[in-house]
C-alpha positions in Angstrom: 121.1 101.2 103.1 118.6 99.2 105.4 115.4 100.0 106.9 113.7 97.9 110.0 110.7 98.3 111.9 110.9 98.0 115.4 107.9 97.5 117.4 108.6 97.4 121.3 105.7 95.7 123.3 106.1 95.0 126.9 109.7 94.6 127.0 110.0 92.8 123.7 111.3 93.6 120.5 110.1 92.7 117.3 112.0 93.8 113.9 111.7 93.5 110.2 114.4 94.6 107.7 113.9 96.0 104.2 116.0 97.1 101.5 114.1 100.4 100.5 112.7 103.3 102.3 109.3 103.4 100.5 108.8 99.4 101.1 109.2 100.1 104.8 107.3 102.6 105.2 104.2 101.3 103.4 104.9 98.2 105.9 104.7 99.9 108.4 101.9 102.1 107.7 99.8 99.1 107.3 100.9 97.4 110.1 100.2 100.2 113.0 96.7 100.8 111.2 96.0 97.0 111.7 96.4 97.5 115.4 93.2 98.5 117.7 94.1 101.7 119.6 94.2 99.7 122.5 97.2 98.1 120.7 98.8 101.0 119.7 98.6 102.5 123.0 100.3 99.0 124.3 103.7 100.0 122.1 106.8 101.5 123.9 107.8 102.1 120.6 106.9 101.7 117.2 109.2 103.1 114.0 111.2 102.9 110.9 114.9 103.1 111.5 117.3 104.2 108.9 120.3 101.7 110.0 123.9 103.5 109.7 125.5 99.8 109.5 123.4 97.0 107.2 125.3 94.1 108.6 123.1 92.3 110.6 125.5 91.0 112.7 127.1 94.2 113.8 126.7 95.8 117.6 125.6 99.1 115.9 123.0 97.4 113.3 119.9 99.0 115.2 121.7 102.6 115.6 120.7 105.0 112.8 117.9 107.9 112.3 114.1 107.4 113.1 112.7 108.1 109.4 109.1 107.5 111.1 107.7 107.4 114.5 103.9 106.4 115.5 102.5 107.3 118.7 
């Protein structure tokens, strides 16, 4: 499985992939906590996703279950 941190701000989507759930969650906690309260509120979405298809070229690569969502 692949785990992806999704960060959406003003329509721009940023993604970072990890091979382990623990690594993705640890990194997302660090990245979220680095943001100021103002920057956190500017996010349309910030979450860790477990992809159903680890093939980066597949159309459904960003489909899957949200493991953790930040608000």
